[in-house]
N, C-alpha and C positions, 0 to 999 in steps of 0.2 A: 375460634373454632367451635363448632357445635359439639357438645359433650354427648356422646351416645351411650345409653344404657343397654349394654349387650346381654345382660343377664335378666331373666324374668323373675328371679327371686331375690329378696333382700339378703344382704350378708349378715350372718349371725355367728357370734363366737360360741362354739360348742365345746363341752368337755367330754372326754371319752371318745368312743367310736361314733362316727357320724351315722345318722340313720340312712337306710338304703333307699329311702324315698324322699322327695321334697318335704319340708316341714309342714307345708299347708297344701292339702289336696281339696279340690272343689267337691262339695257335697251335692250340688245340683248341676244340671246341664247348663253350660254358660249361655247367656243370651246372645243371639247372633247380632253382630255389629251391623248397624245400618250402613249400606254401601254409600259411597260418596257420589253425589250427582255431578256429572261433568257438563258444564254449560258450553254451548257452541258459540256464544257471542257475548260481548260485554257492552256496557253503555259507552257512548261516544267519549265520555270523560273518564271512563273506567272507575266510576264511583260504585260503592258497594252499599247495599241496604242490609238491614238485619236478616232478612230472609235469604240473602245471598251468601251468608257466612259459611253455610254447610256445603257450598258449591265450589268447585275448582274449575277455573277456565282451562280449556284443553291446552292452551299455549303453555300454561304453568305446570301442566301435568308432566312435562319433560323434566322438571326439577326432581321428580321422584322416580325417575327411570333407573332401576337396577341397583342392587347391592346396598352398600352403606349409604349411598346418596338418597335412597328411598327412606331410610331411617332418619336421616338428617332432615329431609323434607317434612316428614311427619312431625318432628319436633317443632320445626319452624311454623307449620300450619296450625299447630295446636295453640300457638301464642296469639293468634288473631288472623284476620283476613290476609290472603297472600298479596304480595306486592306485584303490581302490574305495570308494564311499560306503557307510557303515554303515547297516543297517536299524535302525529304532527302533520302540518300541511306545508306546502312549498313556501320558500321565502319571498317576500316582496322586495325585489332588488331595487325598486325606485326609492326606498327609504333605508337609510343606514345610520347606525348609532355607534357610539364608542363602546367597545367590548368591555367585559368584566373579567377581572382577575379573580378566579374562584378561591385562590389561596388567601388573598388579602381582602377580598370583597370590595376592592377599589377599581376604578376605571383603568383600563390598559393604557400604556404610554405609547402605543402605536395605533395607526388607523388600519383596520382590516377590511375596509370596503372594497369590493371587487368591481371590475369594469362592468357597467351595465350595457351589454352588447345586444342590440335589437335584431341583428341579422345573424344570430348564431345558427349553425347547422347541426343536424343530428350527427352524433358520433357513430362511426362504423368501424367495427373490429377489423384490424388488418389481417391478411392471410397468415396463418401459422405455418412456418417452415420447420421450426424445431421447438419442442416444448421446453419451457424454462422450468428448472427444478430447483427449489430452494434447499440449500444444504443445512443440516444441523450445525450450529455454531461450533460445537466441540469437535466436529469432524471436518470443518471447512479448511483449516490450515492457515498458516501465516500468509502465504501467497494470495489466497483468496481474499483475506481481509485487507491486504495491501491494495488489491484492486478496488475493493469497496471504499477504502479511505481515499484513493485517488479520485474515484467518481464523485464522492462527497466534496472533496477539495475543489474540483472543477465546478460543481454546482454552486458552491459558496462564492466562487470568484466571479460569477456572472453578475451583471448589473441588477440592482434590486427590481427594476421595472421589466426585466426579462421574465416571461411567463415560466421559464424553466428554472429560475433561480431558487435558492434555498429560502429566501425571504418570501417569495410568492407561495411556496409550498406551506410555509408557516401561516401566511395570511388566509389561505384557503381553509385550513383547519380552524383558524380563529373565527372566520366568518360563519362557519356552520356550528361551532361548538362553544362560543363565548357570548351569546346573546346579542349579536350584532344586528340581525335583521328581524323585523316583525313577521309573523306568519300570516299568510293570506287567509281571509275569511274568519279570522279570530279576533279576540279583544285587542285593542290598540297596544296594550302593554304586554301582550303575549309574544315573547321573543323566541327565535329558533334555537333549539338546543338538541343536537343529534344524540348526545349521550343520554342514556336512560330512556331511549325511545325505540320503537320497532325498527328504525333505520340504522341503528348503531353498527351492526355487523356488515350489511351490504354497502353502506356508505364508506366505511373504512377499507373494505376490500377494493372498492374502486379507487380510493385515495392512494392506497399502496400500489395498486396496479400502475397508475400513471407515474408515481414517484419512482418505481422500479424501472419503468421504460425510459424515463429521462436519464437515470443513472447509467443505464446500458448504452444509451445513445451518446452520452458524453465521453465514454471510453471506447466507443466503436465496438461494442460487444452486445448484439441484440439478444444473446442467450443469458445475459447476466441476471441473477436472481439474488434477492436479499437473504443473507444467512438468518436463521431464526434460532431462538433459545429453546432447545428441546428439553424443557424443565422436567418432563415426566419420565425421562430416561435416566437410569442410575448414573451413567457416565456424564450426563449433561445437567444435573440438578443444580450445580453451583452456577451463579451468574457468570457468564462469559466475561473475561477480563476486557475484551475488546469493546464491550458495551458499557463499560464503566469509565472509559476515558473521555 
């Protein structure tokens, strides 16, 4: 965690009555701090030169939005240039390699290559008849989690080559997140990695969207939604027991 200095004065052990004013008062008008320059674009590879160190890309300005997070951001930025997410390109599906286990730095023991379909059609959103609402895990209840477990059980019982199977969902995540495919238009050794890139959030939103729809289809409940860990609520801060099984 970032340690935040919330006091502007150093702590001093005093004898007797404390002075009514801070121990050190400025004798001259403080020099106005130079405002930070907000850049509107970054280099293609997000490299930083010495002249860029006083600038903050507007994407990273979100880090300092509001309250204590702003103080945390100030401490982080004072230690050097801000960390930037890397841009990526689409995968070259004609070439596929063995993925990497990032925990062991060793090759994976499964093949994550996806079917290279040349006649794929654009996906169209289905009509919405009823909005799915994801319940907080600590409020979902045993019956709801029983439904979730039943949907997962049916997904895992499907043949591995079924596109709805649990294994196929794992392979999709592996294909985009474990250095399986090279990126188009890049260096030959530049592999696709959704994590730590601009696509992390939108890609995983789509991933969970299809995962959720498959689960609902398998239990014949088109309104089914995945329970989520509401960790920022006092009643839901503890990891839900159902997610630890």
